[in-house]
C-alpha positions in Angstrom: 0.0 0.0 0.0 1.0 3.6 -0.5 2.6 5.7 2.1 3.5 9.3 2.5 6.6 10.8 0.8 9.5 11.5 3.1 7.8 10.0 6.2 8.4 6.8 8.1 6.1 3.8 7.6 3.0 4.5 9.7 2.9 0.9 10.7 6.1 1.3 12.6 6.0 1.8 16.4 5.9 5.5 17.3 6.7 6.3 20.8 4.5 9.4 20.6 1.4 7.2 20.6 2.3 6.1 24.2 2.1 9.7 25.3 -1.4 9.9 23.9 -2.7 6.9 26.0 -3.1 8.9 29.3 -4.9 11.6 27.4 -7.3 9.1 25.7 -7.8 7.1 28.9 -7.8 9.9 31.3 -11.0 8.7 32.9 -9.3 5.3 33.7 -6.3 7.0 35.1 -8.4 9.3 37.2 -10.7 6.6 38.5 -7.8 4.2 39.5 -5.7 7.0 40.9 -8.6 8.3 43.0 -9.3 4.8 44.3 -5.7 4.4 45.2 -5.5 7.8 46.9 -8.7 7.0 48.8 -7.2 3.7 50.0 -4.0 5.4 51.2 -6.0 8.2 52.9 -8.3 5.7 54.5 -5.4 3.6 55.9 -3.7 6.7 57.2 -6.9 7.8 58.9 -7.7 4.4 60.5 -4.3 3.0 61.2 -2.8 4.0 64.6 0.0 6.5 64.5 3.3 5.8 66.1 6.3 8.0 66.7 9.8 7.3 68.0 12.2 9.4 70.0 15.8 8.5 70.9 18.1 9.6 73.7 21.9 8.8 73.7 23.5 8.1 77.1 27.2 8.0 78.0 27.8 5.3 80.7 30.6 5.8 83.2 32.3 2.8 85.0 30.9 2.8 88.5 30.0 -0.8 89.0 33.5 -2.2 88.9 36.5 -1.9 91.3 37.5 1.8 91.1 41.2 0.8 91.9 41.5 -1.3 88.8 44.1 0.2 86.5 45.4 -0.4 83.0 41.9 -0.1 81.3 40.1 2.8 79.7 36.7 3.8 81.0 35.0 2.3 77.8 36.7 -1.0 78.6 35.4 -1.0 82.1 31.8 -0.8 81.0 29.8 -3.9 79.7 27.3 -2.2 77.5 25.3 -5.5 77.0 24.7 -5.7 80.7 23.9 -2.0 80.9 21.3 -2.4 78.2 19.6 -5.1 80.3 19.7 -2.8 83.3 18.2 0.1 81.3 15.2 -2.2 80.4 14.8 -3.4 84.0 11.6 -2.9 86.0 13.4 -0.8 88.5 14.3 1.8 85.9 10.8 1.7 84.4 9.3 2.3 87.9 11.5 5.4 88.4 10.5 6.7 85.0 6.8 6.1 85.6 7.0 8.2 88.8 8.3 11.2 86.8 5.8 11.0 84.0 2.3 12.5 84.2 -0.7 10.3 83.5 0.1 7.4 85.7 1.9 5.2 83.1 2.5 1.6 84.1 6.2 0.4 84.3 5.5 -2.7 82.2 3.9 -0.5 79.5 7.0 1.7 79.5 9.3 -1.3 79.1 7.2 -2.7 76.2 7.7 0.5 74.2 11.4 0.8 75.0 14.3 -0.4 72.8 17.9 -0.2 74.0 20.7 -0.4 71.6 24.3 -0.8 73.0 27.3 0.5 71.2 29.9 -2.0 70.1 33.0 0.2 70.6 32.0 3.0 73.0 30.3 3.1 76.4 27.1 4.5 75.0 23.4 3.4 74.9 20.6 4.5 72.6 17.3 4.5 74.3 14.4 4.6 71.8 10.8 5.0 73.0 7.7 4.8 70.8 4.3 6.3 71.6 1.1 7.4 69.9 2.1 11.0 69.9 5.3 12.9 69.2 5.4 14.6 72.6 4.7 11.3 74.5 7.6 9.7 72.6 10.0 12.5 73.5 8.9 12.6 77.2 9.2 8.8 77.5 12.7 8.6 76.0 14.0 11.4 78.2 12.3 10.1 81.4 13.7 6.6 80.9 17.2 7.9 80.2 17.1 10.0 83.4 15.7 7.1 85.4 18.4 4.8 84.1 21.2 7.2 85.2 19.5 7.7 88.6 19.4 4.0 89.1 23.0 3.7 88.1 23.9 6.5 90.5 22.1 4.7 93.3 23.9 1.5 92.5 27.2 3.4 92.5 26.5 5.0 95.8 25.6 1.6 97.3 28.8 0.1 95.9 30.8 3.0 97.4 29.3 2.5 100.8 30.1 -1.2 100.6 33.7 -0.5 99.7 34.0 2.1 102.5 32.7 -0.3 105.1 35.2 -2.9 104.1 38.1 -0.5 104.2 37.0 0.9 107.5 36.9 -2.6 109.1 40.3 -3.4 107.7 41.7 -0.1 109.0 40.2 -0.8 112.4 41.9 -4.2 112.5 45.3 -2.6 111.5 45.0 0.0 114.1 44.1 -2.5 116.8 47.3 -4.5 116.0 49.6 -1.4 116.4 49.3 -0.9 120.3 50.2 -4.6 120.9 53.3 -4.3 118.6 54.4 -1.1 120.4 53.9 -2.6 123.8 56.0 -5.7 122.9 58.7 -3.4 121.5 58.8 -1.4 124.7 59.1 -4.4 127.0 61.7 -6.2 125.0 65.5 -5.8 125.6 67.3 -3.6 123.2 68.8 -5.4 120.2 67.2 -8.6 121.3 65.3 -10.9 118.9 62.1 -10.0 120.7 62.7 -6.3 120.0 63.5 -6.9 116.4 60.3 -9.0 115.9 58.2 -6.4 117.7 59.6 -3.6 115.6 58.8 -5.6 112.4 55.2 -6.1 113.6 55.0 -2.4 114.4 56.2 -1.4 110.9 53.7 -3.7 109.2 50.9 -2.3 111.2 51.9 1.3 110.4 52.1 0.4 106.8 48.7 -1.2 106.8 47.1 1.7 108.6 48.6 4.2 106.2 47.7 2.3 103.1 44.1 1.6 104.1 43.7 5.2 105.2 44.9 6.4 101.7 42.6 4.0 99.9 39.6 5.1 102.0 40.4 8.8 101.4 40.8 8.1 97.6 37.5 6.3 97.6 35.7 9.1 99.4 37.2 11.7 97.0 36.7 9.7 93.9 34.1 10.6 91.2 31.1 8.2 91.0 29.0 9.9 88.4 26.8 7.3 86.7 27.1 8.9 83.2 25.5 11.7 81.3 23.0 12.3 78.5 24.9 13.0 75.3 21.8 13.7 73.2 18.4 14.5 74.6 15.3 13.5 72.6 14.0 16.8 71.2 12.1 15.4 68.2 10.2 12.3 67.2 9.9 10.7 63.8 7.0 8.7 62.5 7.5 5.0 63.1 4.4 3.8 61.3 3.5 4.7 57.7 0.3 6.3 58.8 2.0 9.3 60.2 4.8 9.6 57.7 4.4 12.3 55.0 6.6 10.3 52.7 4.2 7.4 53.0 1.3 9.6 51.9 3.3 11.1 49.0 4.5 7.7 48.0 1.0 6.4 48.1 -0.3 9.2 45.9 2.6 8.5 43.4 1.9 4.8 43.5 -1.8 5.4 42.8 -1.0 7.6 39.8 1.4 5.0 38.5 -1.2 2.3 39.0 -3.7 4.5 37.1 -1.3 4.9 34.2 -0.7 1.2 34.2 -4.4 0.5 34.1 -4.8 2.9 31.2 -2.1 1.2 29.2 -3.5 -2.2 30.0 -7.0 -1.2 28.9 -5.6 0.4 25.8 -3.6 -2.7 25.0 -6.5 -5.1 25.3 -9.2 -2.7 23.8 -9.5 -3.6 20.1 -11.3 -0.4 19.2 -9.8 2.5 17.4 -9.1 5.2 20.0 -7.2 7.9 18.1 -6.1 9.0 14.7 -2.6 7.6 15.1 -4.0 4.2 15.9 -6.3 4.4 12.9 -3.5 5.3 10.6 -1.4 2.4 11.9 -4.2 -0.1 11.4 -4.9 1.2 7.9 -1.2 1.4 7.0 -1.9 4.8 5.5 -1.7 8.4 6.7 -4.4 10.1 8.7 -5.9 12.8 6.5 -8.5 14.3 8.8 -10.4 13.9 12.0 -14.0 14.7 11.5 -16.1 15.9 14.4 -19.4 14.1 14.7 -22.4 16.4 15.0 -26.1 16.5 14.6 -25.9 17.5 10.9 -25.9 14.4 8.7 -24.9 16.2 5.5 -22.5 18.7 7.1 -21.6 20.7 3.9 -25.3 21.4 3.2 -26.8 21.7 6.7 -23.8 23.4 8.4 -21.5 24.5 5.6 -19.3 26.7 7.9 -19.1 24.1 10.7 -16.1 22.1 11.8 -17.3 18.9 10.2 -17.7 20.6 6.8 -14.2 22.1 7.1 -12.9 18.6 7.9 -14.4 17.2 4.7 -13.0 20.1 2.7 -9.6 19.3 4.2 -10.1 15.6 3.3 -11.0 16.6 -0.2 -8.0 18.9 -0.6 -5.7 16.1 0.4 -7.4 13.4 -1.7 -7.8 15.1 -5.1 -4.1 15.6 -5.7 -3.4 12.0 -4.7 -6.2 10.7 -7.0 -4.8 12.8 -9.9 -1.3 11.5 -9.3 -2.7 8.0 -9.5 -4.6 8.8 -12.7 -8.0 7.8 -11.3 -11.4 9.5 -10.8 -13.0 6.6 -8.9 -12.7 6.8 -5.1 -13.9 4.1 -2.8 -15.1 5.4 0.6 -14.8 2.4 2.9 -17.2 3.5 5.6 -16.6 1.6 8.9 -18.5 4.0 11.1 -21.5 1.7 11.4 -25.0 1.7 9.9 -26.3 4.7 11.8 -26.6 7.7 9.5 -24.8 10.1 11.8 -21.5 10.5 9.8 -22.3 9.7 6.2 -18.7 10.1 5.1 -19.4 8.9 1.5 -22.2 11.4 1.0 -20.3 14.2 2.6 -17.1 13.6 0.7 -19.1 13.4 -2.6 -20.7 16.7 -1.7 -17.3 18.3 -1.0 -16.0 17.0 -4.3 -19.0 18.4 -6.1 -18.5 21.7 -4.4 -15.0 22.0 -5.9 -15.1 19.8 -9.1 -18.7 20.2 -10.3 -19.4 16.8 -11.8 -19.6 14.0 -9.2 -21.6 10.8 -9.1 -22.3 9.1 -5.8 -23.1 5.4 -6.0 -24.4 3.9 -2.8 -25.3 0.3 -3.4 -25.5 -0.6 0.3 -28.1 2.1 1.2 -31.8 1.9 0.6 -33.1 5.3 0.2 -31.4 8.7 -0.1 -28.6 9.1 2.5 -29.8 12.6 3.3 -32.8 14.8 2.4 -30.6 17.1 0.4 -29.5 14.1 -1.8 -33.1 12.9 -2.5 -33.5 12.1 -6.2 -35.1 15.0 -8.1 -35.1 13.7 -11.7 -33.5 11.0 -13.8 -30.2 12.1 -15.3 -28.7 9.2 -17.3 -27.4 5.8 -16.3 -27.8 2.3 -17.7 -30.7 0.0 -18.2 -30.4 -1.2 -14.6 -28.9 1.9 -12.9 -30.6 5.2 -13.0 -28.7 8.4 -11.9 -30.7 11.2 -10.3 -30.0 14.8 -9.9 -30.0 16.2 -6.3 -30.4 19.5 -4.5 -26.6 19.7 -4.5 -25.2 21.4 -7.6 -23.1 19.1 -9.7 -23.9 15.9 -7.7 -25.9 12.9 -9.1 -26.7 9.9 -7.0 -27.8 6.3 -7.4 -28.6 4.5 -4.1 -29.5 0.9 -3.4 -33.2 0.8 -4.3 -33.7 -2.3 -6.4 -36.2 -0.5 -8.7 -33.9 2.1 -10.3 -30.9 2.5 -8.1 -27.8 0.2 -7.7 -28.9 -3.3 -6.8 -26.3 -4.9 -4.6 -26.1 -7.9 -6.7 -25.2 -5.7 -9.7 -21.9 -4.4 -8.3 -20.0 -7.6 -9.3 -21.3 -7.4 -12.9 -19.8 -6.0 -16.0 -22.6 -3.6 -16.4 -21.7 -1.8 -13.2 -18.1 -1.5 -14.3 -19.2 -0.3 -17.7 -21.2 2.5 -16.0 -18.2 3.6 -13.9 -16.0 3.5 -17.0 -18.5 5.5 -19.0 -18.7 8.1 -16.3 -15.0 8.5 -15.9 -14.5 8.7 -19.6 -16.8 11.7 -19.6 -14.7 13.4 -17.0 -17.0 12.6 -14.1 -15.7 11.9 -10.6 -17.2 8.8 -9.1 -17.6 8.1 -5.3 -18.3 4.5 -4.4 -20.0 4.6 -1.0 -19.2 1.3 0.7 -21.2 1.9 3.8 -21.9 -0.3 6.8 -24.9 -1.8 5.0 -22.6 -3.9 2.8 -20.9 -7.1 3.8 -17.1 -7.3 3.7 -17.2 -9.4 0.5 -19.4 -6.8 -1.2 -17.0 -4.0 -0.1 -14.1 -5.9 -1.5 -16.0 -6.5 -4.7 -16.8 -2.8 -5.0 -13.2 -1.9 -4.3 -12.2 -3.8 -7.4 -13.8 -1.1 -9.4 -12.1 1.8 -7.6 -8.8 3.4 -8.4 -8.1 4.4 -4.8 -9.7 4.1 -1.4 -10.1 6.1 1.8 -11.0 4.3 5.0 -13.2 6.1 7.5 -13.4 4.7 11.1 -15.4 5.8 14.1 -13.5 6.6 17.3 -14.2 4.2 20.2 -16.5 2.1 18.0 -14.6 0.7 15.0 -12.4 -2.3 15.7 -8.8 -2.0 14.6 -9.0 -5.6 13.4 -11.7 -4.5 10.9 -9.5 -1.7 9.7 -6.5 -3.9 9.3 -8.5 -6.7 7.6 -10.0 -4.2 5.1 -6.6 -2.6 4.4 -5.1 -6.0 3.8 -7.9 -6.9 1.4 -7.5 -3.7 -0.6 -3.7 -4.3 -0.7 -4.3 -7.7 -2.2 -6.6 -6.2 -4.9 -3.9 -3.6 -5.7 -6.3 -0.8 -4.7 -4.1 1.8 -3.0 -5.4 3.3 0.3 -4.8 7.0 -0.2 -5.4 7.6 3.5 -7.8 7.3 6.4 -10.1 9.6 8.3 -11.5 9.3 11.8 -14.9 10.4 13.0 -14.4 11.7 16.6 -16.7 13.3 19.2 -17.2 17.0 18.6 -14.4 19.1 20.1 -12.0 16.1 20.4 -10.0 16.5 17.2 -6.3 16.8 17.9 -4.7 15.1 14.9 -1.8 16.5 12.9 -3.0 15.8 9.3 -0.5 14.2 7.0 0.2 15.1 3.4 -0.3 12.3 0.8 
């Protein structure tokens, strides 16, 4: 089949058609997207909100022997054990006392997560609650309670060590008078004197050492630790309270709507746009014709958009027909049997308006296609086909009435071909109106008489399979398809018409 000069094959995949799918299927996109957004909004409204706040605590070594040396403070703290202490019931009870609202310690523990650091003596206390402020207050209260509990443990450990040192110091002091008394009673330079002096030196050394250790213990720092980072903000822990979740849900709903539009477009066999019609016909789109109440647009509304579309179609077809050396045009009307478009009659009227001598042969239609084309008087023909003048200047018609029109069984005969040849020899343009009233075999038979064809489809009603089948049949008959046209709802025409 013929194509346009200097343009790519219209059957090839054009990525631009995918950009037209959302426009054609905008109702599908909108419906699915709204359903998705409603679902996301409903979940966000019904699902319980949850927020998390985190406090970072530095842990100082107060639970080990303070006189141990050779280790750093971080090495003296077992963060795994401290994490268990932070989640203890004692800490939860202290935190519950400081929080308003009478929270239960067990409830606090169930919402607390403690994460120990692997290389530093720090803990991360994360508390989740139904509100941002509750999460912040809970995290800070638990951190404060943990440090207070550690301080109490440190003080208790300090008192325990002090008691032990005091008892040892008392024992050392008690041994000193006995050693001094034995030294005083022993003879000078005697063995007894030397032994007593040794006991006295040991007792003095023990008293001094224990006194120094007790003083160091009393003066030592037993801070339990400190809060490195207070919880001053809370983040959404559940999708319901996260703005990113809502934004992502809206985006996902839009993507789902687009996917539904593409899926529907893929499995919907009907012609949805001019580009799709051109691809199915394997020929350029010449015009998009707005459907309107006027059946014969060039007579009933000569200045309307439909009439202008038929004139554009005429302007593109006539040069193509002349280049092909033919005056016989087949209008393959796939818009259906309803007389709302009448592309054959309208195109014949447009040709008569410009060329002045046109014959419209409508074998598939019983009765005049429009009041303006009702037969006025006989004006030539053959023994079995009578041509009639009409109210349109320069246009004669013969419709499918068996009495004097074009009987359907006649279109395959030589007499019909002879009539067409006689008309074209006289310089007449012939429009063969292959309307929806004809079967596919009759349309193909009629096409054998034509020198070129134009396929007219109805948006959202004509199947692409029918367009492709007809185009293939015309190709096999060596009847070139000069182009195609698409009847669309009024105001929906957006095609860029192609030169032929």
